[in-house]
N, C-alpha and C positions, 0 to 999 in steps of 0.2 A: 504494500498502500505504501504510495508516493503522497507525501501532503506537503506545501509550504508551510516549513515552521514558524513562519512571519505571521500568518495567520490565526495562529493558534492563542488563544489568553493567557497560556504558563511560558516555561521557556521548558523546550524539548531535554536540553543538555542535561538537566536536573533528572527528570523523570525516566531517560535512559540508563540513568545512574544506579537506579533503584532495582531491588533484586524482584520486587512483586511486578515491575514491570518485565525484567527479562524471565519470570516465571510462566505469564499472563499467553493466554493464547490469542492468537489473531482476532478473533471474534470475541476475547474479552477486550484487549487494545481497541478493535473498532469500537464497541460499545462507549467504553468509557472514552474515546475520543468523543464519540457523537453527545455523548451526553454533556460532558466536559463544552463545548462548544453551545448545548440548548441553553446551559445555565447561566453562562457569563452572558448571551445574548437577551434572556430573558430579563437578564437582573438590569443589567446593564440598560435596557427599555424603562424599566419600571425608574431606578433611580435617577437616570435623566430626568423625565418626563416628572417627575414629583419635583424636581430639583430647578426646571424652569420655570415653575410656578412662581418663586422667589418671594416662598412665606416660609414662617416660622415653621410652619406643621408641614408643610413640601422637604426644606431643606432638613427638618427633623427626621422625615423617613426615608430622603436619599440618604443621610450619615446614615443612621444604624443598618440601610440594605445593605451599604458598603464596607461596614463593620463585619454581618455577618459575610459577606463576600468573603474578605480577606479571611478571616475565621475559619470557613467551612473549605473553602476550594485554594486559596495563595499560598496560605501559609502550610499545606500540607506538601503542598508542588515545592516550594521554593528555600526549602531548609535544608539540605543536602540529604540527609537523609530521613526528612520529613516525612515525604509518602509511606515509605518503609514503614515508618515508626506511627503513623494515623494511622495504615491500615491493619498493622498487628495490634495496637491497644485499643482502638475506636469499635474497630469492626473485627467481628472474631467469625469464624465458619459455625455458619446455622443451616442447618439442614441440606448440608454439604454444598452452598454456595457459597462459595469465595472472596474474601472480602473485597476485591475489585470488583464485582458483580456486586454486591451491595452499597458498595459509595456511588459506583454507577448509576444505578437505580437510585439513590439517594438525592443524587442531584437531578437526574431527570424529572422525577417525584415533584422535587421542589420546584422547577421549572415548569413545569405545567401546572402548579397549583400558585401561580405569585398573586392570586387574590386571598387568600390567607397569610399573606407576610401583610399586604395593605390592611387588610382587616384588623391584625396583631399591632399591628404600628399606630394607626389611627385609635385603638384603646386606650395604647401605652399613652400616646400623647391626651387624649381626655385625663386619664390618671393620674397625668404630672406636668398637666399643663404650665400652670405658675411657676415650678419649676426650672421648665424647659426656655419659658420664657425668661425667665431674670437671669440663665444662663447665657443668652443670647443678647446680653446688654453690656455695653462697653464701659470702662471707667467713666465715659463721660453721660454714662446713664441713656445710648445710641443704640438702637438694635444694629449687632451684627451679625449677618446669617454663619458667617463662616467660625462664629465662638460657639455653634452649636453641636461642630463636630467635634471639639473637645472632653463633651460629657457623653456624648451618642453612645459610644462604647459600653455604657451602662443601661443602655437598651434592649441589647440584644438580645437576652435571654427571651425575649418575649417571643424570637422567633423559632427556638428551640423546643 
């Protein structure tokens, strides 16, 4: 299978160093690549859509989505042995289903149900609105949407 590595949402160099990748069948690799691209595309679409609103709520949703993206997707793929570690410690063999298959299915399931993200994050926003707005104020009391990113990581558990 020939794929332009520049089109993938992660570094192929790190992935191919992993034991999991070497042990995976061609079909498992295809499913992982497909799920990865789908997850990346869908999450990017929603994060960009909400950021474009240029509201506190929109920025909050976008920032938490990006935190979720980093934790679920980037972190395991960019940290040297992260892929092996993630799949070995987080995804166990269940019903003879390999960890790479479970991870691929998780990415695909998340991508197929993005409205769950939005619903949960709107709930998080409603429950924490005062605190979120306060964190978006700069030292002069002016609204600065970029400050929302500083605290957004605290809300990513709404997506797990």
